[in-house]
Legacy VTK file of the C-alpha trace (Angstrom):
# vtk DataFile Version 3.0
C-alpha trace
ASCII
DATASET POLYDATA
POINTS 127 float
-76.266 -22.410 34.376
-79.949 -21.578 32.512
-81.939 -18.861 34.118
-84.586 -17.335 31.332
-85.087 -13.615 32.318
-88.629 -14.232 31.047
-89.834 -16.393 34.233
-89.959 -15.148 37.667
-88.916 -17.195 40.486
-88.855 -17.878 44.561
-85.425 -18.103 47.199
-86.842 -21.800 47.755
-85.854 -22.671 43.726
-89.333 -23.011 42.548
-89.883 -21.144 38.751
-92.761 -19.703 37.470
-94.271 -18.794 34.101
-97.180 -16.329 33.907
-99.291 -17.888 31.192
-101.676 -14.794 30.679
-104.647 -16.280 31.209
-104.952 -15.964 34.941
-103.148 -19.610 35.295
-99.116 -20.070 35.925
-96.906 -22.685 35.358
-94.213 -23.794 37.997
-91.420 -25.982 37.757
-88.135 -26.275 39.798
-85.043 -24.382 38.729
-81.951 -26.146 36.799
-79.792 -24.625 40.324
-82.329 -27.292 42.190
-82.295 -30.238 39.459
-78.572 -29.670 39.668
-78.428 -29.698 43.278
-80.103 -32.741 44.378
-79.174 -34.586 40.911
-80.938 -37.207 39.017
-84.322 -37.083 40.044
-85.684 -40.802 40.676
-89.293 -39.599 41.913
-91.768 -37.043 41.860
-95.106 -36.686 43.794
-97.601 -34.084 42.620
-100.673 -32.629 43.669
-104.036 -33.798 42.882
-105.649 -31.278 40.238
-108.283 -29.589 41.929
-105.890 -28.946 45.232
-106.041 -25.737 46.964
-102.605 -24.501 47.839
-101.792 -21.368 49.784
-98.406 -19.287 49.015
-95.556 -20.909 50.649
-96.960 -24.468 51.552
-95.831 -27.539 50.834
-97.771 -28.742 47.531
-95.171 -31.251 46.115
-91.887 -33.823 46.601
-89.156 -34.360 44.531
-86.684 -37.402 45.275
-83.535 -37.989 43.434
-80.499 -40.680 44.197
-79.107 -38.573 46.801
-82.032 -36.264 48.814
-85.855 -35.435 48.629
-87.140 -32.170 48.373
-90.112 -30.087 49.291
-91.638 -28.510 46.440
-93.609 -24.959 47.984
-96.586 -23.398 46.316
-95.145 -19.607 45.032
-98.580 -18.700 44.789
-101.615 -19.107 46.272
-104.521 -20.999 44.101
-105.815 -24.214 42.772
-103.748 -26.510 40.775
-105.555 -26.961 37.472
-102.865 -29.149 35.691
-100.250 -31.600 37.167
-97.758 -32.801 34.469
-98.871 -36.558 33.713
-95.361 -37.662 32.097
-93.387 -36.878 35.461
-94.180 -40.131 37.675
-93.146 -42.239 34.447
-89.964 -39.638 33.509
-88.616 -37.741 36.465
-85.712 -37.355 34.849
-87.093 -34.857 32.428
-87.138 -32.624 35.306
-83.175 -32.547 34.821
-83.023 -32.766 31.192
-85.642 -30.071 30.655
-86.343 -28.108 33.844
-88.065 -24.970 32.178
-89.831 -27.457 29.174
-91.090 -30.882 29.444
-89.776 -30.782 33.201
-92.597 -28.449 34.420
-94.312 -29.944 37.528
-98.165 -28.254 37.512
-100.197 -25.500 36.678
-101.958 -23.034 39.068
-104.713 -20.916 38.681
-103.862 -17.893 40.948
-105.984 -17.087 43.568
-104.619 -13.013 43.804
-102.506 -11.955 40.721
-101.274 -9.529 43.244
-98.996 -12.130 44.650
-96.492 -12.323 41.193
-94.897 -8.996 42.692
-93.349 -10.929 45.598
-91.366 -12.984 43.221
-87.714 -12.724 42.332
-86.367 -11.300 38.878
-83.970 -13.615 37.303
-81.021 -11.544 38.872
-82.219 -11.214 42.416
-82.870 -14.983 42.181
-79.514 -15.751 40.558
-77.743 -13.639 43.212
-80.079 -15.320 46.194
-78.908 -18.833 44.775
-75.261 -17.749 44.519
-75.034 -18.151 40.705
LINES 1 128
127 0 1 2 3 4 5 6 7 8 9 10 11 12 13 14 15 16 17 18 19 20 21 22 23 24 25 26 27 28 29 30 31 32 33 34 35 36 37 38 39 40 41 42 43 44 45 46 47 48 49 50 51 52 53 54 55 56 57 58 59 60 61 62 63 64 65 66 67 68 69 70 71 72 73 74 75 76 77 78 79 80 81 82 83 84 85 86 87 88 89 90 91 92 93 94 95 96 97 98 99 100 101 102 103 104 105 106 107 108 109 110 111 112 113 114 115 116 117 118 119 120 121 122 123 124 125 126
């Protein structure tokens, strides 16, 4: 199971890439994508939306189930992946690349310390 070391993770299966400019890129992990199966629908938050850490902010649906995506950090949505509404399967094909969900401008950079490193996430996810 692919779990890049450079990313941070949540127990609810979101990944976070620190872009180094006060923003982060967020997606769902390969573990979540595999458990859900082939995605057929993605609903992303509009740019400008303010989200709180742990709040529901997006929805992904597969042929098997629908799942909430939670904001891993507090901030403002500054971008949403424009390709996913038309091609939600990109999340399955490239969860850490073309399948990213949204970008968030951080309200408090210190919240990054609450995220899990790869090994801690792998243990919590049972992989």
